[in-house]
C-alpha positions in Angstrom: 115.5 102.7 80.5 117.4 104.0 83.5 119.1 106.7 81.4 115.7 107.8 80.1 114.3 108.0 83.6 117.3 110.1 84.6 116.5 112.6 81.9 112.8 112.7 83.0 113.8 113.2 86.6 116.0 116.1 85.7 113.4 117.9 83.7 111.3 118.8 86.7 114.2 119.7 89.0 115.6 123.1 89.9 113.2 126.0 90.4 109.9 124.1 89.9 110.8 121.5 92.6 112.0 124.2 95.0 108.9 126.3 94.5 106.8 123.2 95.2 108.7 122.5 98.4 108.3 126.1 99.6 104.5 126.2 99.1 103.9 122.7 100.6 102.2 122.5 104.0 104.1 120.3 106.4 102.0 117.8 108.3 103.2 116.7 111.7 104.1 113.1 112.1 105.4 111.7 115.4 108.6 109.7 115.3 108.2 106.0 115.4 107.8 104.6 118.9 111.0 103.9 120.9 110.0 101.7 123.8 111.2 102.6 127.3 109.1 99.9 128.9 109.8 96.2 129.2 108.3 93.6 127.0 105.9 91.2 128.6 107.4 87.7 128.4 104.8 84.9 128.9 107.0 81.8 128.1 109.6 80.4 130.4 113.0 79.4 129.1 112.0 75.7 129.2 108.8 76.4 127.2 110.8 78.4 124.6 113.3 75.5 124.2 110.5 73.0 123.8 108.8 75.0 121.1 112.1 75.6 119.3 113.0 71.9 119.4 109.5 71.0 118.1 109.7 73.5 115.3 113.0 71.9 114.1 111.3 68.5 114.2 108.5 69.8 112.0 110.9 71.1 109.5 113.1 68.0 109.5 110.6 65.2 109.7 107.2 66.6 108.5 108.5 69.3 106.1 106.9 72.2 104.2 105.5 72.4 100.7 106.9 74.8 98.1 104.2 74.4 95.4 104.5 75.2 91.6 108.0 76.5 92.1 110.7 74.1 90.7 113.4 76.8 91.1 112.7 77.0 94.8 113.0 73.2 95.1 116.4 73.4 93.3 117.6 76.1 95.7 116.6 74.0 98.7 118.2 70.9 97.3 121.4 72.8 96.7 121.3 74.1 100.3 121.2 70.6 101.7 117.5 70.0 102.2 115.7 66.7 101.3 113.2 67.3 98.5 110.5 64.8 97.7 108.1 66.0 95.1 107.1 69.4 96.4 107.8 68.6 100.0 111.0 70.1 101.5 112.5 68.6 104.7 115.0 70.9 106.2 117.7 69.3 108.4 117.9 70.5 112.0 119.7 73.8 112.4 119.8 74.6 108.6 116.9 77.0 108.6 118.1 78.8 111.7 121.6 79.1 110.2 120.3 80.6 107.0 118.1 83.0 109.0 121.2 84.3 110.8 122.2 86.4 107.8 119.0 88.5 108.0 119.6 91.9 109.7 118.2 92.5 113.2 117.2 96.1 112.3 116.9 98.0 109.0 115.8 101.5 107.9 112.9 101.9 105.5 113.4 105.1 103.7 110.6 107.5 102.7 110.7 110.0 99.9 110.6 112.6 102.7 113.8 111.7 104.6 112.3 112.9 107.8 109.7 110.2 107.6 112.2 107.2 107.4 111.5 104.5 110.0 113.8 102.1 111.8 112.3 98.6 112.0 113.6 96.3 114.8 115.2 96.7 118.2 113.0 98.6 120.7 111.1 100.4 117.9 107.5 100.2 116.9 106.3 101.4 113.5 102.5 101.8 113.0 100.9 101.2 109.6 97.2 101.2 108.7 94.7 98.4 107.8 95.6 96.2 104.8 93.5 94.2 102.3 89.7 94.8 102.9 87.5 94.5 99.8 84.8 96.6 101.5 84.7 100.0 103.1 82.2 101.5 105.6 81.3 105.0 106.6 78.3 106.6 108.4 76.8 108.0 105.2 77.2 105.2 102.7 77.3 102.2 104.9 79.1 99.0 103.8 80.0 98.9 100.1 82.8 97.6 97.8 85.9 99.8 97.9 86.8 102.1 95.0 90.0 103.8 94.0 88.5 107.1 95.3 88.1 105.3 98.7 91.7 104.1 98.5 93.0 107.7 97.8 90.9 109.0 100.7 92.5 106.5 103.1 96.0 107.4 101.9 95.2 111.1 102.6 93.9 110.3 106.1 97.0 108.3 106.8 99.2 111.1 105.6 97.3 113.6 107.9 97.4 111.3 110.9 100.0 112.3 113.4 100.5 109.0 115.1 100.8 106.8 111.9 104.4 106.4 110.8 103.7 104.5 107.6 101.3 104.8 104.6 100.7 101.0 104.4 99.9 99.1 101.3 96.4 97.8 100.2 94.5 99.9 102.7 91.4 98.8 100.8 91.0 96.8 97.6 89.8 99.2 94.8 87.4 96.9 93.0 86.6 99.4 90.3 90.1 99.0 88.8 91.1 95.8 86.9 92.9 93.3 89.1 96.0 93.3 86.9 96.3 97.1 86.9 95.0 98.3 90.3 98.4 97.9 91.9 99.8 100.6 89.7 97.1 103.1 90.8 97.6 102.1 94.5 101.4 102.6 94.3 100.9 105.9 92.5 98.6 107.1 95.3 101.1 106.2 98.0 103.9 107.8 96.1 102.2 111.1 95.3 99.5 111.7 97.9 101.8 110.9 100.9 105.5 111.1 101.6 105.5 108.4 104.3 107.0 104.9 103.7 104.7 102.5 101.9 104.4 98.8 100.9 104.7 97.1 97.5 102.4 94.7 95.7 102.6 91.0 96.3 99.6 89.6 94.3 101.8 88.5 91.4 105.6 88.5 90.9 105.4 90.9 87.9 103.5 93.3 90.1 106.3 93.1 92.7 108.7 94.0 89.9 106.5 97.0 88.9 106.7 98.1 92.5 110.5 98.0 92.3 110.6 99.7 88.9 108.4 102.5 90.2 110.5 103.0 93.3 113.5 103.3 91.1 111.8 106.2 89.4 110.9 107.7 92.7 114.2 107.2 94.6 116.7 106.4 91.8 117.9 103.0 90.7 121.1 102.9 92.7 119.4 104.1 95.9 116.8 101.3 95.7 119.5 98.6 95.2 121.5 99.9 98.2 118.6 100.8 100.5 115.2 99.5 101.6 112.3 101.6 100.4 109.5 99.1 100.6 108.2 96.6 103.2 105.8 94.0 101.7 103.6 91.3 103.2 104.3 87.7 102.2 101.6 85.4 103.7 102.3 81.7 104.2 99.4 79.4 103.3 99.2 77.8 106.7 99.6 75.0 107.4 103.1 74.8 106.0 102.5 75.7 102.4 104.5 78.3 100.4 102.8 79.0 97.0 104.5 80.3 93.9 102.7 83.7 93.9 103.8 84.8 97.3 107.2 83.2 97.0 107.6 84.7 93.5 107.0 88.2 95.0 109.4 87.4 97.8 112.0 86.4 95.3 111.7 89.8 93.5 111.9 91.8 96.7 114.7 89.9 98.3 116.7 90.0 95.0 116.3 93.8 95.0 117.1 94.3 98.7 113.5 95.2 99.7 112.0 94.0 103.0 109.4 91.2 103.3 107.2 90.4 106.3 107.2 86.6 106.3 103.9 85.9 108.0 101.8 82.8 108.6 98.1 83.5 108.5 96.9 81.5 111.5 93.3 80.9 112.6 93.7 78.6 115.6 91.6 75.5 115.2 91.5 75.8 111.4 95.0 76.5 110.1 96.9 75.5 113.3 96.3 73.5 116.5 93.9 74.7 119.1 96.7 74.9 121.8 99.0 77.9 122.2 102.2 75.8 122.3 101.2 73.8 119.2 100.3 77.0 117.3 103.6 78.7 118.3 105.5 75.6 117.1 103.9 75.8 113.7 104.4 79.6 113.5 108.1 79.3 114.2 108.6 76.4 111.7 106.8 78.3 108.9 108.6 81.6 109.6 112.0 80.0 109.7 111.4 78.2 106.4 110.2 81.4 104.7 112.9 83.6 106.1 115.6 81.0 105.3 114.3 80.9 101.7 114.7 84.7 101.4 118.3 84.4 102.5 118.8 81.7 99.8 117.8 84.4 97.3 120.0 87.1 98.8 121.9 86.7 102.1 121.3 89.8 104.1 117.9 90.7 102.5 115.8 92.5 105.2 112.9 90.5 106.6 110.4 90.7 109.4 109.2 87.7 111.5 105.5 87.9 111.1 102.6 86.3 113.1 99.0 87.1 112.2 97.1 85.0 114.8 93.4 84.7 115.7 91.2 82.0 117.0 88.0 80.5 115.8 84.5 80.5 117.3 83.8 76.8 117.5 80.1 77.4 117.2 80.0 79.5 114.1 83.4 79.0 112.6 84.0 82.7 112.4 87.4 84.2 113.5 87.5 85.9 116.8 89.7 88.9 117.9 91.1 90.4 121.0 91.0 87.0 122.8 93.3 85.8 125.5 94.6 82.9 123.4 95.6 85.2 120.5 97.4 87.5 123.1 99.3 84.5 124.5 100.5 83.5 121.0 101.4 87.0 120.2 103.5 87.5 123.3 105.1 84.1 122.8 105.9 84.8 119.1 107.6 88.0 120.2 109.9 86.1 122.5 110.8 83.6 119.7 111.5 86.5 117.2 113.8 88.2 119.7 115.7 85.0 120.3 116.3 84.8 116.5 117.4 88.5 116.5 114.7 89.4 113.9 112.2 92.3 113.7 108.7 91.3 114.7 105.3 92.0 113.1 102.0 91.3 114.8 98.9 92.8 116.4 96.7 95.6 115.1 93.3 97.2 115.6 91.6 93.8 115.4 87.8 93.3 115.9 85.1 91.1 114.5 82.5 93.8 115.0 80.4 95.1 112.1 80.5 98.7 113.4 82.9 100.9 115.4 80.9 100.1 118.5 81.7 98.9 122.1 82.7 95.4 120.8 85.1 97.0 118.4 86.5 99.3 121.1 87.1 96.4 123.6 88.7 94.1 121.1 90.8 96.8 119.5 92.1 98.1 122.8 93.1 94.6 123.8 94.9 94.0 120.5 96.7 97.3 120.4 98.0 97.1 124.0 99.0 93.5 123.4 101.0 94.7 120.4 102.8 97.3 122.4 103.7 95.0 125.3 104.7 92.0 123.1 107.6 93.8 121.5 106.1 94.2 118.0 108.3 96.3 115.7 106.0 96.7 112.7 102.2 96.8 113.4 100.2 96.4 110.3 96.4 97.0 110.7 97.1 99.6 113.4 93.9 101.5 112.4 90.8 101.1 110.4 90.2 97.3 110.7 86.5 96.2 111.0 84.5 93.0 110.5 87.4 90.6 110.8 89.4 92.5 108.1 86.7 92.4 105.5 86.0 96.1 105.9 88.1 99.3 106.2 86.1 101.9 108.1 86.8 105.6 107.7 85.4 106.4 111.2 87.3 103.6 112.9 90.4 104.7 111.0 90.5 108.1 112.8 89.3 106.6 116.1 92.2 104.1 116.1 94.7 106.6 114.8 93.8 108.9 117.7 94.3 106.1 120.2 97.7 105.3 118.7 98.8 108.5 120.5 98.2 106.7 123.8 100.6 104.0 122.7 103.2 106.6 122.1 102.7 108.0 125.6 102.6 104.6 127.3 105.8 103.5 125.6 107.7 106.5 127.0 107.7 104.8 130.4 108.0 106.7 133.7 110.6 109.4 134.2 112.0 109.8 137.7 114.5 112.6 137.3 114.5 115.5 139.7 112.0 117.5 137.8 109.6 114.5 137.5 109.8 113.8 141.2 108.0 117.1 141.7 109.1 117.5 145.3 109.2 121.3 145.0 105.6 121.2 143.8 104.5 119.0 146.7 106.2 121.3 149.2 104.8 124.5 147.5 101.2 123.2 147.7 101.3 121.5 151.0 98.3 120.0 152.8 94.8 121.0 151.6 96.0 123.0 148.6 95.7 122.4 144.9 98.3 122.1 142.1 96.5 124.1 139.4 98.5 127.3 139.9 101.8 126.0 141.2 105.0 126.6 139.3 105.5 123.0 138.4 102.1 122.6 136.8 102.5 125.9 134.9 105.8 124.7 133.5 104.6 121.3 132.4 100.8 121.4 131.8 101.0 121.6 128.0 102.7 118.3 127.6 102.0 116.5 130.9 99.1 114.5 129.7 98.3 112.8 126.4 95.2 114.4 124.9 92.8 112.9 122.5 92.0 114.8 119.3 88.7 113.1 119.0 86.9 112.3 122.3 84.5 114.7 124.0 85.4 115.6 127.6 83.0 118.6 127.9 80.4 118.9 130.7 77.0 117.2 129.9 75.2 120.5 129.4 77.8 121.7 126.8 77.8 118.3 125.1 74.0 118.3 124.9 73.9 121.9 123.5 76.4 120.9 120.8 74.2 118.1 119.5 74.8 115.3 122.0 77.2 113.7 119.4 78.5 110.2 120.0 82.0 109.0 119.1 80.8 107.9 115.6 79.5 111.4 114.9 82.7 113.0 116.1 84.7 110.6 114.0 82.6 111.4 110.9 83.3 115.1 111.4 87.0 114.4 111.9 87.3 112.4 108.7 85.8 115.3 106.8 87.9 117.9 108.6 91.1 116.0 107.7 90.1 115.6 104.1 89.1 119.3 103.8 92.5 120.5 105.2 94.6 117.9 103.2 97.3 119.4 100.9 99.4 117.1 98.7 103.0 116.9 99.7 105.5 118.3 97.2 107.0 116.0 94.6 109.5 116.9 91.8 107.3 117.4 88.7 109.7 115.4 86.6 109.4 112.4 88.9 105.6 112.7 88.9 105.7 112.8 85.1 107.9 109.8 84.9 105.7 107.8 87.2 102.6 108.8 85.3 104.3 107.7 82.0 105.3 104.4 83.5 101.7 103.6 84.7 100.1 104.7 81.5 102.4 102.5 79.3 102.1 99.6 81.6 98.3 99.7 81.6 98.3 100.1 77.8 100.5 97.0 77.4 97.8 94.5 78.7 94.0 94.0 78.5 91.9 94.5 81.6 91.5 91.4 83.8 89.1 91.2 86.7 90.2 87.7 87.9 
């Protein structure tokens, strides 16, 4: 198999590949954020120690369930845990000890080496919305997502300067059979973009397909020695690890690919209503999941995940951008850093049905919280609508535009001699203006972050141009980006080998929509 793939890869090399590279249009992508600002730390040392102690009590005395997975139970038993039925009780200190072999930072490679990202440390990598079954735009309204919608989102992500990552299931293409759609989604990420991407987790065999396709794209040896995928492994909170997600984790950990081990917390439903209680459960679940990944392969890259929202106690609906979710996100960041692990949380969260004022307020709260809480990998950074049920094209470009503000904020404040601007202050003096002074002329192009979307024109000009609101501007920007999109170059032999793999894999099984 590997030898055949090598032959296919070489067929398209040489002149064809070089010609494709020369004619490709390069799209500017900002480097991942490197924070020069402090993290906001909401928990005291005493509070952190209490939560850590309580999490160890949960693991040792209450335990966690690993369901429908006898091999996982055997691994835990061999590691020294107490296993009763499907309940695993982990002695104090064991989970943390196992977690210690996970790396504090790792590089996720992209097929374009210039797009590789460093996950961990002071870095923040931004990735788009993940998982909605519906899409929404101004023309078609809310509807089930299709593969054409998925490909459009991948193109928008590729064209978006401030997005560092292509993401994974940016929407769920419901017109493709469930057992085959992951192949089309991976193909889209691999061919329509050259940014890093995520693998499939909906079934262990689909995770293996993801690895196999990456071995075609990058080469088998490269994949085994480097991380080329980051994938989302959700825990069934409270404290349950199912065989599907754990099976996918096993595939990725075995093959040296990264997993975000992330509880899915709706406070008051899947976790206690208190911040401290929720953080205790989050920490216990994450430690158990990450420890299990290290039982599979010590040193496998992982990310400490925390997807947290609260619940409206009147309607039962999840709420976003709330103070409690922020407190939990800040606290989880502190806990992740104390474990020396990369941290995933936050996003462009909103419960709004449209990209309206509610969406803007909730999204701004969530994005800024993510920046200040020390998040290293932000999934759902753009496009999220209606509590994650909908991926919105207009909100995608609105949010992607605002991610530029996060880049600027993260730079911090420079106070070198040039930034002090004492010469400019002396040149202008009392009663003057700075528009024409030498300092302004030297720095005006990059002095201020500028939105590529918002309208700052005078009222009269804005009115003459159609009095367009932000939704209309976003609709135009979506179309403009799609109209100017050009596919990044890919070795024709690799493209052919990927196509062949997908075609054969689809032909090997009947369609299934469940």
